[in-house]
C-alpha positions in Angstrom: 19.3 24.2 -22.9 20.2 25.9 -19.6 22.8 28.0 -21.4 20.1 29.5 -23.6 18.4 31.0 -20.5 21.6 32.7 -19.4 20.8 36.4 -19.3 23.6 37.4 -21.6 22.5 34.9 -24.1 18.9 36.1 -24.0 20.0 39.7 -24.5 22.2 38.7 -27.4 19.2 36.8 -28.9 17.0 39.9 -28.5 19.7 42.0 -30.1 19.9 39.6 -33.1 16.1 39.4 -33.5 15.8 43.2 -33.4 18.5 43.5 -36.1 16.8 40.9 -38.3 13.4 42.7 -37.8 14.9 46.0 -39.0 16.4 44.3 -42.1 13.2 42.5 -42.9 11.0 45.6 -42.5 13.4 47.7 -44.6 13.6 45.1 -47.4 9.8 44.8 -47.4 9.3 48.5 -47.6 11.9 48.8 -50.5 10.4 46.0 -52.5 6.7 46.7 -52.0 6.6 50.5 -51.4 4.4 49.7 -48.4 5.1 49.5 -44.7 7.5 51.6 -42.7 10.2 53.4 -44.6 13.8 53.2 -43.5 13.8 56.9 -42.5 10.9 56.4 -40.2 12.1 53.1 -38.9 15.7 53.9 -38.2 15.5 56.3 -35.2 13.1 54.0 -33.4 15.1 50.9 -34.1 18.4 52.5 -33.1 16.9 53.7 -29.8 15.9 50.1 -29.0 19.2 48.7 -30.1 21.0 51.3 -27.9 18.9 50.3 -24.9 19.6 46.6 -25.6 23.3 47.3 -25.8 23.2 49.2 -22.5 21.4 46.3 -20.9 24.0 43.9 -22.3 26.8 46.0 -21.0 25.2 46.4 -17.6 24.5 42.7 -17.1 28.1 41.8 -18.1 29.5 44.1 -15.4 30.7 46.9 -17.6 31.5 50.2 -16.0 29.0 53.0 -15.9 31.1 55.0 -18.5 30.5 52.2 -21.0 26.7 52.0 -20.3 26.2 55.7 -20.1 26.9 56.5 -23.8 24.5 53.8 -24.9 21.8 55.3 -22.7 22.6 58.8 -24.1 22.5 57.5 -27.7 19.1 55.9 -27.0 17.8 59.2 -25.7 19.0 61.1 -28.7 17.5 58.5 -31.1 14.2 58.6 -29.1 14.1 62.4 -29.3 14.8 62.3 -33.1 12.0 59.8 -33.5 9.6 61.9 -31.4 10.5 65.0 -33.4 9.8 63.3 -36.7 6.4 62.1 -35.5 5.3 65.2 -33.7 2.3 67.0 -35.2 1.9 70.7 -34.7 
């Protein structure tokens, strides 16, 4: 049980749960026509996944040049999400 509470394992679990959440929400939207569509879900989900990957790399001792692109990708996805939601 102690291994489950290892930080790397917890981050991996969060990554897996986030991926499953994205798949479930996408399938639900496709089958029912309700919920959040994939085009609206994807930028937000990708921003979160990029942040989780940056956390995973940082906690495993990866160099800054491995963590940096994940952080930059998260920013780009976040800005795309904001642009899609912004009301003028």
